[in-house]
Structure formats: C-alpha cells, structure tokens
C-alpha positions as CSV (number, residue, x, y, z in Angstrom):
1,M,14.6,-6.3,-22.7
2,P,11.3,-4.3,-23.4
3,Q,9.9,-2.7,-20.3
4,I,6.4,-1.5,-19.6
5,Y,5.1,0.1,-16.4
6,L,1.8,0.8,-14.7
7,L,1.5,4.3,-13.2
8,A,-0.9,4.2,-10.3
9,H,-1.4,5.3,-6.7
10,P,-1.9,2.9,-5.0
11,A,-0.7,0.2,-7.4
12,G,-1.1,-3.0,-5.4
13,H,-4.6,-4.1,-6.5
14,S,-4.2,-3.8,-10.3
15,L,-4.6,-6.9,-12.4
16,S,-2.7,-5.4,-15.3
17,P,0.8,-6.8,-14.3
18,L,-0.4,-10.4,-14.2
19,M,-2.5,-10.0,-17.3
20,H,0.4,-8.6,-19.4
21,R,2.9,-11.0,-17.9
22,A,0.6,-13.8,-19.0
23,A,0.7,-12.3,-22.5
24,F,4.5,-12.2,-22.5
25,A,4.6,-15.8,-21.5
26,A,2.1,-16.9,-24.1
27,L,4.1,-15.3,-26.9
28,G,7.6,-16.0,-25.5
29,I,8.4,-12.3,-25.0
30,E,11.3,-11.6,-22.8
31,G,9.8,-8.5,-21.2
32,R,9.1,-6.8,-17.9
33,Y,5.9,-5.3,-16.7
34,E,6.1,-3.5,-13.4
35,A,3.6,-1.6,-11.3
36,W,4.9,1.8,-10.0
37,D,3.2,3.3,-7.0
38,V,3.5,7.0,-8.1
39,P,2.2,9.7,-5.8
40,P,0.8,12.7,-7.7
41,A,3.8,14.9,-6.9
42,A,6.1,12.3,-8.5
43,L,4.1,11.9,-11.7
44,P,6.3,14.2,-13.9
45,E,9.4,12.4,-13.0
46,A,7.8,9.0,-13.6
47,V,6.7,10.1,-17.1
48,M,10.2,11.3,-17.9
49,R,11.5,7.8,-17.2
50,L,9.1,6.5,-19.8
51,R,11.2,8.2,-22.5
52,E,14.2,5.8,-21.8
53,P,15.0,3.7,-24.9
54,E,14.2,0.3,-23.4
55,V,10.7,1.4,-22.3
56,L,7.9,0.7,-24.7
57,G,5.3,2.6,-22.7
58,A,3.0,2.4,-19.8
59,N,-0.5,1.9,-18.5
60,V,-2.0,4.7,-16.5
61,T,-4.7,4.4,-14.0
62,I,-6.3,6.1,-10.9
63,P,-5.5,8.9,-10.0
64,H,-3.3,9.9,-13.0
65,K,-5.5,9.4,-16.1
66,Q,-6.2,13.1,-16.5
67,A,-3.0,14.5,-14.9
68,V,-0.7,12.6,-17.2
69,M,-2.1,14.3,-20.4
70,P,-0.2,17.6,-20.3
71,L,3.0,15.7,-19.6
72,L,2.8,13.9,-22.9
73,D,4.0,15.0,-26.4
74,E,0.8,14.0,-28.1
75,V,-2.7,12.7,-27.2
76,T,-5.1,10.9,-29.6
77,D,-8.3,12.6,-30.5
78,A,-10.3,9.9,-28.7
79,A,-8.3,10.4,-25.5
80,L,-8.8,14.1,-25.7
81,A,-12.6,13.7,-26.2
82,I,-12.8,11.3,-23.3
83,G,-10.5,13.4,-21.2
84,A,-8.3,10.5,-20.0
85,V,-5.3,8.5,-21.1
86,N,-4.8,5.0,-19.9
87,T,-2.0,3.9,-22.3
88,V,1.3,5.6,-23.2
89,I,3.5,4.6,-26.2
90,N,7.2,5.6,-26.2
91,D,8.2,6.2,-29.8
92,E,11.9,7.0,-29.6
93,G,11.4,9.4,-26.8
94,W,8.1,10.9,-28.1
95,L,5.2,10.0,-25.8
96,L,1.8,9.4,-27.3
97,G,-1.3,9.0,-25.1
98,H,-4.1,6.7,-26.0
99,N,-7.4,5.6,-24.4
100,T,-8.1,1.9,-24.8
101,D,-11.0,1.8,-22.4
102,A,-13.4,2.8,-25.2
103,P,-12.4,0.2,-27.8
104,G,-12.1,-2.4,-25.0
105,F,-15.7,-1.8,-24.0
106,L,-16.9,-1.9,-27.5
107,Q,-15.1,-5.2,-28.2
108,A,-16.6,-6.7,-25.0
109,L,-20.1,-5.7,-26.2
110,L,-19.6,-7.2,-29.7
111,E,-18.2,-10.4,-28.2
112,A,-21.4,-10.7,-26.2
113,G,-23.3,-10.5,-29.4
114,F,-24.7,-7.0,-28.9
115,D,-24.4,-4.5,-31.8
116,P,-25.1,-1.0,-30.3
117,L,-26.0,0.6,-33.7
118,G,-29.3,2.4,-33.3
119,R,-30.0,0.9,-29.8
120,R,-31.6,2.6,-26.8
121,V,-29.0,2.8,-24.0
122,V,-29.1,3.9,-20.4
123,L,-25.7,4.7,-18.8
124,L,-25.4,5.0,-15.0
125,G,-22.6,7.3,-14.0
126,A,-20.7,10.3,-15.5
127,G,-17.1,9.7,-14.4
128,G,-14.0,8.8,-16.4
129,S,-15.2,5.3,-17.2
130,A,-18.6,6.6,-18.2
131,R,-17.1,9.0,-20.6
132,A,-15.1,6.2,-22.3
133,V,-18.2,4.1,-22.6
134,A,-20.3,6.9,-23.9
135,Y,-17.6,7.8,-26.5
136,A,-17.5,4.1,-27.6
137,L,-21.3,4.0,-27.9
138,L,-21.7,7.2,-29.8
139,T,-19.0,6.5,-32.3
140,A,-20.5,3.0,-32.8
141,G,-23.9,4.5,-33.8
142,V,-26.0,4.7,-30.7
143,T,-28.6,7.4,-31.3
144,D,-30.5,7.2,-28.0
145,L,-28.1,7.5,-25.1
146,A,-29.5,8.6,-21.7
147,V,-27.3,9.2,-18.7
148,Y,-28.2,9.2,-15.0
149,N,-25.8,10.5,-12.4
150,R,-26.3,11.5,-8.8
151,S,-24.6,14.8,-9.6
152,P,-26.4,16.0,-12.7
153,D,-23.8,18.7,-13.4
154,K,-21.3,16.0,-14.4
155,A,-23.8,14.4,-16.7
156,Q,-24.6,17.7,-18.3
157,A,-20.9,18.4,-18.8
158,M,-20.5,15.1,-20.5
159,A,-23.5,15.7,-22.7
160,Q,-22.1,19.1,-23.7
161,D,-18.6,17.7,-24.4
162,F,-20.0,15.0,-26.7
163,R,-22.5,17.1,-28.5
164,A,-20.5,16.8,-31.8
165,L,-20.8,13.0,-31.6
166,G,-24.5,12.7,-30.8
167,V,-27.2,13.6,-28.4
168,V,-26.8,12.6,-24.8
169,N,-30.0,13.0,-22.7
170,V,-29.5,13.6,-19.0
171,L,-32.1,11.9,-16.9
172,N,-33.6,13.3,-13.7
173,P,-34.8,10.9,-11.0
174,E,-38.4,10.9,-12.3
175,G,-37.2,10.0,-15.8
176,L,-34.9,7.1,-14.7
177,E,-37.6,4.4,-14.3
178,P,-39.2,4.7,-17.8
179,A,-35.8,5.0,-19.5
180,V,-34.5,1.9,-17.8
181,R,-37.7,-0.1,-18.5
182,T,-37.4,0.5,-22.2
183,A,-33.6,0.3,-22.6
184,E,-32.1,-2.3,-24.8
185,L,-28.7,-1.9,-23.0
186,L,-28.2,-0.8,-19.4
187,I,-24.6,-0.1,-18.2
188,N,-23.4,0.6,-14.7
189,T,-20.1,2.6,-14.6
190,T,-20.5,3.7,-11.0
191,S,-18.6,2.1,-8.1
192,V,-21.8,0.8,-6.4
193,G,-21.5,-2.9,-6.0
194,M,-17.7,-2.9,-6.1
195,V,-15.5,-4.6,-3.5
196,Q,-13.8,-1.8,-1.7
197,G,-12.6,-1.1,1.8
198,G,-15.4,-0.6,4.3
199,V,-18.2,-0.5,1.8
200,D,-20.9,-3.2,1.4
201,P,-20.5,-4.6,-2.1
202,D,-23.9,-6.2,-2.0
203,L,-25.6,-3.1,-3.4
204,S,-27.2,-2.2,-6.7
205,P,-27.1,1.3,-8.3
206,L,-30.8,0.9,-9.1
207,P,-33.9,0.5,-6.8
208,Q,-35.0,-3.0,-6.1
209,G,-36.9,-4.4,-9.1
210,L,-36.0,-1.7,-11.6
211,L,-34.6,-3.4,-14.7
212,P,-35.1,-3.3,-18.4
213,H,-37.9,-5.4,-19.8
214,H,-35.5,-7.0,-22.2
215,G,-31.9,-6.7,-23.5
216,L,-28.4,-6.7,-22.0
217,V,-27.4,-5.5,-18.6
218,C,-23.7,-4.6,-18.3
219,D,-21.6,-3.8,-15.2
220,I,-18.0,-2.7,-15.8
221,I,-17.1,-3.8,-12.2
222,Y,-15.0,-7.0,-12.1
223,R,-14.6,-7.3,-8.3
224,P,-16.9,-9.1,-7.7
225,V,-17.3,-10.8,-11.0
226,Q,-21.0,-11.1,-10.5
227,T,-22.4,-7.9,-8.9
228,R,-25.8,-7.7,-7.3
229,L,-27.0,-5.8,-10.4
230,L,-25.9,-8.7,-12.6
231,R,-27.4,-11.3,-10.4
232,E,-30.7,-9.6,-10.2
233,A,-30.7,-9.1,-14.0
234,A,-29.9,-12.8,-14.6
235,A,-32.7,-13.9,-12.2
236,A,-35.1,-11.7,-14.3
237,G,-34.1,-13.6,-17.4
238,L,-31.9,-10.8,-18.9
239,R,-28.6,-11.3,-20.6
240,T,-25.6,-10.0,-18.6
241,L,-22.1,-8.8,-19.2
242,G,-19.5,-8.3,-16.4
243,G,-16.4,-6.2,-16.3
244,V,-13.8,-8.9,-17.0
245,A,-14.2,-8.7,-20.8
246,M,-13.7,-4.9,-20.9
247,L,-10.7,-5.2,-18.6
248,V,-9.1,-7.8,-20.9
249,Y,-9.9,-6.1,-24.2
250,Q,-8.6,-2.7,-23.1
251,G,-5.4,-4.5,-22.0
252,A,-5.3,-6.3,-25.3
253,A,-5.6,-3.0,-27.2
254,S,-2.7,-1.6,-25.1
255,F,-0.6,-4.7,-25.9
256,T,-1.2,-4.2,-29.6
257,A,-0.3,-0.5,-29.4
258,W,3.1,-1.4,-27.8
259,F,4.1,-4.4,-29.8
260,G,2.2,-4.0,-33.1
261,A,1.0,-7.6,-32.7
262,E,-2.3,-9.3,-31.9
263,A,-2.6,-9.9,-28.1
264,P,-3.1,-13.4,-26.8
265,V,-6.6,-12.6,-25.4
266,G,-7.2,-16.1,-24.2
267,A,-4.1,-16.2,-22.0
268,M,-4.8,-12.7,-20.6
269,R,-8.4,-13.6,-19.8
270,A,-7.4,-16.9,-18.1
271,A,-4.9,-15.0,-15.9
272,V,-7.5,-12.5,-14.8
273,E,-10.2,-15.1,-14.2
274,E,-7.8,-17.2,-12.1
275,A,-6.9,-14.2,-10.0
276,L,-10.5,-13.3,-9.4
277,G,-11.4,-16.9,-8.5
C-alpha cells in the first residue's frame, strides 16, 4: 500500500490529509496519507523514514520547509531558488525535494483568467509564500513586480536572490499607494486577515480604501475563504481570487509528482470547500 506523509509541527490544522484522501477515493487508490507532528529535533529521523520502500513521499509544511532541504539527496532548481521544499519524492530511497507552491499559484491565476505576462504586480509580504509567488510570476513573464514588506530587509534579500529572473522593486511606505493604485494584480501573502489563535481576522494588510483601480486582487489565505481584503475588493467592483485554488493546485502538483498521473482536482477542491464550510 503506497504511503504518503505530511511533516508538520503542529499538524492538526492541515487540510492536506483530507484533500489527498479524497483524491485516493476518487481514483480508487488503496493508499494512506497521514499527518506526522514532527518537532524540529525529530525531523532528521522522520526524513529517514521516508526512504522506506512503501513510502512514495511526503508533503512538508511549517516549520520544516527550509530545514528539510539539507536532509534530502537532491532539490530542484526551483525549490533552491525559492528556498523551500513542500513536496518530497522517494525514488527507491533517493529523496528529491520539489516546491509545488509556485506552479500551484500560477495555475490558480490562469484558472481565474489572468495571464501574468507583462503585467504590473504588487506583492505584499516577503516570506516563504511570497518567494514562491514571486518565482512563479517572474518565470511567467512578469516584468514589473513590486514588493512591500514591513521588514524591508527581507524584501531586499528576495529582490537580490531573484535578480537573475527579473527586476523586483522594493516599495517604501510612500511608494505603496501609487503602486497599488496602478497594479493590475495585487497579492497578499502575509498572515493579516487569517484566522489564527488570539488574532482578529477581520483585518486588511492595506489601509482602508487603498485598492487597485482595476484588475485582480488575490489573497492566498484560505481561512477564512473570503478575507476582509477580498470583501473590500469585491465591493469596489474588482475581481478576486482566494487561497483555495492555490491550495488545491499545489496539492494536485504534489499528487502528480508522486503518482505520475493527473490529479482529480474536482474531488480535491470539493473536499477542501466542504471542510472550510
């Protein structure tokens, strides 16, 4: 029986197990997908267990996406550039690390009818998710990418790391408003607006009323499905894209990497949407 694991800490809130179990059921696969709560000190041992013959691989999430990389035998160029692995493939004991967040985001954009080629984009945040999104955009032909982050050092580091792919402009607070107003695509990759313990989710990463004049507003958060940013954008007549599509498509890319078959995206999305209510 093929086995796949999720390496996380904590692991209880992830939607990956139900999403992939729905994929197994849709295709009649007798497989097992289990979440492992792996404290950082136990990560090397958990990775060693992925080499067992019946294990196809794993998903990797917070806080292990960076720490897992030196424990693998090989990492794709994209994952190296992004600086994070979220999918591991076990090829007869040889562990290969992928990042499917980038293609997952790009597929979500294309499904929404937005081709990023040559577009003006503003990206909020400079963490791991932002790096995956920026990589996807730059490799898809975005030539005007501006990043705003509360800590400009992280944004500057990302711009420097991706200089071979294209120019990333780091915005200061004064430059944020004009950049957002003229953006054709605005993406929030920060946690502002997310449902998390003790934090008010009814917040926006932008000041009240600051939105693009036209285009698509995207928030990669999926809890809640409709963040305050997305609600305000929709009320202003803008098109919106929430985080469910990226979640599903990164999972679908992982599924294909493990099984070499097309993922049942419809079944995976239905499982996620049911869980999120």
